[in-house]
C-alpha positions in Angstrom: 0.0 0.0 0.0 1.5 3.3 -1.1 0.8 6.3 1.1 0.3 9.6 -0.7 0.3 12.5 1.9 -1.4 14.9 -0.5 -4.2 12.5 -1.2 -4.6 11.8 2.6 -4.7 15.5 3.4 -7.2 16.3 0.7 -9.4 13.4 1.9 -9.3 14.8 5.4 -10.3 18.3 4.2 -13.2 16.8 2.2 -14.5 15.0 5.3 -14.2 18.1 7.4 -16.1 20.1 4.7 -18.8 17.4 4.6 -19.1 17.4 8.4 -19.3 21.2 8.6 -22.1 21.2 6.1 -24.3 18.9 8.1 -27.3 20.2 10.1 -26.7 20.6 13.8 -29.3 17.9 14.6 -27.2 15.4 12.6 -24.0 16.4 14.4 -25.7 16.0 17.7 -27.0 12.5 16.6 -23.4 11.6 15.7 -22.2 12.8 19.1 -24.8 10.6 20.8 -23.6 7.6 18.8 -20.0 8.3 19.7 -20.9 8.5 23.4 -22.8 5.2 23.2 -19.7 3.7 21.5 -17.4 5.1 24.2 -19.6 3.6 27.0 -19.7 0.2 25.2 -15.9 0.2 24.8 -15.3 1.2 28.4 -17.6 -1.6 29.6 -15.9 -4.1 27.4 -12.5 -3.1 28.7 -13.7 -3.5 32.3 -15.0 -7.0 31.5 -11.6 -7.9 30.1 -9.7 -6.5 33.1 -11.9 -8.5 35.5 -11.0 -11.7 33.7 -7.3 -11.1 33.6 -5.2 -12.7 36.3 -3.9 -10.4 39.0 -0.4 -8.9 38.5 2.1 -10.1 41.2 2.7 -7.4 43.8 6.5 -7.3 43.2 5.8 -6.3 39.5 3.8 -3.3 40.6 6.2 -1.9 43.1 7.8 0.4 40.6 11.3 -0.8 41.4 13.2 -2.7 38.7 15.7 -5.4 39.5 15.4 -5.1 43.2 16.7 -1.5 43.4 16.1 0.3 46.6 15.3 3.9 47.4 18.0 6.5 47.7 
């Protein structure tokens, strides 16, 4: 896949123009959709974290290779 920066930037400008031309009601609907998606992703992440085994306490102490404080 070849990346052409000029094409990418023009595509981004086109998307921004299209979004800017939408009625405010449509923008608010899109915002609601994004919020629902964020909630869904956050809940899915929490479910994954609950299923993960706990991290050993020595791995979370912040000290590498047994180094002590100064």
